[in-house]
Structures are given as C-alpha cells and as structure tokens.
C-alpha positions as CSV (number, residue, x, y, z in Angstrom):
1,M,-34.2,7.1,3.7
2,A,-32.7,3.7,2.5
3,K,-30.8,5.4,-0.6
4,K,-29.3,7.8,1.8
5,A,-28.1,5.5,4.1
6,A,-26.6,3.0,0.8
7,A,-24.7,6.3,-0.3
8,K,-22.6,6.7,3.0
9,S,-21.7,3.3,3.2
10,A,-20.3,3.1,-0.6
11,T,-16.6,2.7,-1.1
12,P,-14.3,5.1,-2.3
13,A,-12.9,4.7,-5.9
14,T,-9.7,2.7,-6.2
15,V,-7.1,4.6,-8.3
16,T,-5.0,2.2,-10.0
17,L,-1.7,1.8,-11.4
18,K,-3.4,1.6,-14.7
19,H,-5.2,5.0,-13.8
20,L,-1.8,6.9,-12.7
21,A,-0.2,5.3,-15.7
22,A,-2.8,7.2,-18.0
23,A,-2.7,10.5,-16.4
24,L,1.0,10.8,-16.3
25,A,1.6,9.5,-19.9
26,E,-0.8,12.8,-20.7
27,E,0.7,15.3,-18.8
28,H,3.7,14.6,-19.9
29,E,3.3,13.7,-23.2
30,L,4.3,10.0,-23.3
31,S,2.7,6.8,-24.1
32,K,0.4,5.0,-21.7
33,K,2.8,1.7,-22.8
34,Q,5.9,4.0,-21.5
35,T,4.5,5.1,-18.0
36,E,3.0,1.8,-17.1
37,A,6.7,0.1,-17.5
38,I,7.7,3.1,-15.9
39,L,5.6,2.6,-13.0
40,G,5.7,-1.3,-12.9
41,D,9.4,-1.0,-12.4
42,M,8.9,1.3,-10.0
43,V,6.8,-1.3,-7.8
44,T,9.8,-4.1,-8.7
45,R,12.6,-1.8,-7.6
46,I,10.6,-1.0,-4.4
47,T,10.2,-4.5,-3.7
48,K,13.7,-5.6,-4.0
49,H,14.9,-2.7,-1.7
50,L,12.1,-3.8,0.6
51,K,13.1,-7.8,0.3
52,K,16.6,-6.7,1.5
53,G,15.5,-5.0,4.8
54,E,16.1,-1.1,3.4
55,R,13.3,1.6,4.0
56,I,11.8,3.3,0.5
57,R,11.6,7.1,1.5
58,I,9.7,8.9,-0.9
59,V,9.5,12.5,-0.2
60,G,6.3,14.1,0.2
61,L,4.5,10.5,0.3
62,G,6.2,8.6,3.4
63,I,8.3,5.4,4.6
64,L,8.0,2.0,3.4
65,Q,10.0,-0.4,5.6
66,V,9.6,-4.1,6.9
67,R,8.7,-4.8,10.4
68,K,9.5,-8.2,12.2
69,R,6.5,-9.6,13.8
70,A,7.7,-11.8,17.0
71,A,5.8,-15.5,17.5
72,R,3.1,-15.2,19.9
73,M,0.3,-16.8,21.6
74,G,-3.1,-16.6,19.5
75,R,-6.8,-17.9,19.9
76,N,-8.1,-20.2,17.7
77,P,-11.7,-18.3,17.0
78,A,-13.9,-21.2,16.1
79,T,-12.7,-23.7,19.3
80,G,-11.3,-21.2,21.7
81,E,-7.8,-22.9,21.6
82,Q,-4.6,-21.5,22.0
83,I,-2.3,-21.7,19.3
84,Q,1.3,-20.6,18.3
85,I,1.4,-17.6,15.8
86,K,4.6,-18.1,14.2
87,A,6.9,-14.5,13.6
88,S,6.2,-13.1,10.5
89,K,7.2,-10.1,8.6
90,K,4.9,-7.0,7.3
91,V,5.3,-4.2,5.2
92,A,5.0,-0.8,7.2
93,F,4.1,2.7,5.8
94,R,4.1,5.8,7.6
95,A,3.1,8.8,6.2
96,A,5.3,11.9,5.5
97,K,4.0,15.3,7.4
98,E,3.1,16.7,4.2
99,L,0.7,14.2,3.3
100,K,-0.9,14.4,6.6
101,E,-1.1,18.0,6.0
102,A,-2.8,17.8,2.5
103,I,-5.4,15.2,3.5
C-alpha cells in the first residue's frame, strides 16, 4: 500500500534545455552544441525584451509579460507583526488556446 501512495506523489520528470536541444539536434540534423547555443540565445533575447517591458507572444505556446505588483501590507508569519511589502515585478505566463486544448 505504501508503494502506491509513493508512486502517486512522485514528481513529474523535468525537461531541461539540454533535453530539448538534444531532441532538436536529432530531428534537424544539427549538432547538440548548435541547438544549445540557439536555445540559450533565445532565452537571452526573451529576457532582454521582458526587461524592456515588452510582451513575448509565442504562437501555440502563450504570452510572457512583466506585471507590476503594488506595495502592500502583509504579516510576518513568525511574529504576526504587520510589515510593508515593497512593490515588485513578476513574469506572468498566459497559455495559448492551442496549448490549453493540447493538454
């Protein structure tokens, strides 16, 4: 019985850029180094555009954009004391309709 419970709570496999690069290299007859460089460059370019405040739309996948979070009051969970939480930025992802339907 304990083995079944452990199997359900196991974390799903993580696919990294290296895994994606290897698959692309094989499918498109490129070297792994080339595909890793291309994917790495893509991540760098996406980061640069997000820093500028631009939205990134990848058809079939979704939209990445930076959202501003206003300053707000919060509580220190250890003491219960109210604290001021600074304004911040976060990256938000909205899945495309095609991605939602595929999953």
